[in-house]
N, C-alpha and C positions, 0 to 999 in steps of 0.2 A: 202827294197824290193818293197815298193809301187811305188817308182820312177824308178825302174829298167825298167819297161815296158812303161814309159811315152812317149818315142819317138814313139812307135807303135801307141799310142792313137793320138798323134799329126799328124803322117803320115796318119792315117785314116781320120782325119778331113780335112787335106790338099787335099787328093785325092778326097774326096766328093765335096769340094768347087771347086776344079779344074775341075772336070767333069761337075759340074753345070755351071761354067763359060763358058766352051767350048760349051756346048749344047746351052746356051743362045746366045752366039756369033755366032753360026753356021747359024742362020737364019732359021733353020728347024722347030723351034717352035716359034709361035707368041709371041712377047714380052709382049703382054697383058696377056698371059697365064703363061709365065715363065720369069719374069724379072731377070736380072743378080744379083749376090750377092751384087755388088757395089750399084746398084739401090735400093735394099732392105735396105742396110745400110744407104744410104742417106735418104730414107723415114723414117726409124726408128729415125734417128737424127732429122729430121724435125718434127716428131710427139712429140718430147720432149718439143718443144716450140710453136708449132702451133696446135690449137685445131682441132680435127676431131671427128665428131659425138658429139660435144658439149664440149669435154674435151681434155686435153693433154693425152698422153699415160700413164704418171705417175698417173694422176687422175683416169683413167680407172683402172689401176692396184690397186690403193689404194681402190677403190670401191670393186674390186674383193676380195682383201685380207680381208676386213672387213667381207664380207659374208663367206669367207672360214674359218676364225678364229671362227666365231660364230658357224657354223655347226660342225667344227672339235672339238672345246672345248665341245660342247653339247654332241657329240658322246663319247668323252673320259670321261666326268663327269658321264654319265649314263652307258656306256658300261663297264668300268673297275670295278666299284663296283658291278655291276650286275654279271659280269663274275666271280669275286671272290666269291660272295655269292652263285652262282650256283655251284661252285666247292666245297663248304663246305656243303651247305644244299641240300641233295639229292632230297627232295620233291620239292623244288623250281626249281631244274634242270628239273625234270619231268614235271612240270607245264609250264615252259618257253620254253624248247627246241622244242616241236612240232611246236609252233607258229613261233619261231625264224627260224627254219630250212625251214619253208614254205616261209617266207618273205625274207630271206637273198638272195635267188636266183632270186628275182625280180630286174632287172637292175635299177640303180638309175634314168636313163632317163625315165623309165616307170612311175615314180612318177610325171612327168611334168604336165600331165593333172590335177591331183589333186592339184598341186602347183598353177596352174593358177586359178582353180576354187576357192580355199580356200584363196589365198593371192594376186591374181592379179600380178602386177609387183613390189610389195613391197619386203622387204628383207626376209619375211617369206618363200616365195616360194623357192628361191635358198638355204636357210638354210635347209629346209626340204630335198631337193635333195642331198645336201652335207652330211647331217646326214645319209641318206639312204646308201650312199656309204662308209662313214667312220665308221659307227657304228659296222658292223659285225667283222672287224679285231680287234677292241678294245675288244669286248666281248669274241671272240674266244681265243685270246692270253692270256687274263686274266684268262679265264676258264682253259685253258690247263696248264698255269703256276701253278694255284692253285691245280689242280688234280695231278701234278707230284712233289709236294713238298715232301721232305724227311719225311716219316712217323714217324721217330724217333723224329723229331722236334715237330710234332703235339702231339705225345704221351707225350713228356716232358712237353709241355704247359698244356695238360689236367691233368697231374699228379700234376702240381703246382696250379691247380684250375682255369685256365684261362677261361673266358667266351667266348661265340661264337664271340662276337664283338672284344675282345682282340686277339683271334686267327686269325681272318680275317685281322686286321690291324697291328698286331705285329709279326705275323708268315707268313701268306700267302702272304700279300702284299710285304714285303721285299724279300722273297724268289722268288716271281714271277716277280720281277722287270725287269730282262733281257727279259723275254718273253713279258711283257707289253710294254716295249720300242720298241721292234721289231714290235709289233702290231701297235704301234703308227706310226711308219715309213711307214708301209703298208697302214694304214688308211689315212695318210696325202696324199699319192700319189693318192689313189682312190678318196679322197675328192676333191682334186684339179682338177682331171679329171672330176668329176661329176659337179663341179662348172662351168667349161667351157661349158659343155653340157647344163646346165641350162641357162647360160647367152646367149646362141644362140637363146633362145626362150622367156624367161619370164622376162627380165630386160630392163631398159632404160639407163643403164650405166654399164661399166665394159669391160674387155678385150674381152670377147666373143661378146658383143654388138658391140664393135669397129670392129671386124672381119666381123660381119653380115653387118654392114654399108659399109665396104670396098667392100664386095662382091656385095652389091646392086649398088654401084657406079662403078663396074667393075674395081676396083683398086686392083690388085693382090698384089702389093707391100705392101699395107696397111694390107692385110690379112696375108701375110708372116711376116710382122713386129709384128703383134699380136701373131703369132705362136712362133716367136723368144722370145718374152716377156714371154709367157707361159712357154717355155722351161727353160729360165734363172731362173725364180722364182721357178719353180719346182726343179731345181738343188739345189738352195740355201736352200729350205726347206728340201730336202733330206740330204744334207751335214750337216745341223744343227742337224737333228735327228740322223744321223749316228754318229756324234761326241758325242751326248748324249749316244747313244748305247755303243760306245767304252768306255766312261767314266764310265758307269755303270759296264761294263765287267771288267775294270781295278780295280774298287773299290771292286769287289768281287773276285779279283785274278784270273780271267778267261783269 
């Protein structure tokens, strides 16, 4: 069934690229503003072996991925256990929720001034901004998963004398796993978007920095190559987490 509608997806891509090519070839739009798809592909290929803004596009992507993984893993390591604990300990929920609800609506990009002041152009600034974007989905989905665990499972564990720690890690965590993995998928998307926003401002290497330098040099093909790289990596991350989500669902017979 997944491949039944594949031709429609391919047709949509073909129509988009065709319209882009026709508009670029029409001469109605300055080539400096809208290069053709072929020109962008050539630039992308060139960036894989020629340095721009100090590095090849692979090196810029590697720098971005290091920052992303640091912020994303930090968000997961803190957000998932905290969400599970809040789902079990009501007092902790009442202590953390007001502050969390106030902070989670602050856009990750709003943390950029603090990132610059606290960390300059080092790795700490982008990691803070990625964490700000990735942390809320990790906590919320872990919390929701813990709150909706079958009460009979918890009552059985309590009857057997399980401690709070055993209940969290042996009952709530396994039962909440589908919700947690779904949260990680959302978190990864928001974290990757937050990273690019951070790199447009506070770094000296990375795919966002490449795009800024391309814009400064009035090279739209470089900017669009960077956008293509962002999209490709984003799809790869999402496919990997979607596969994990399906594996968890299959393992639970869902």
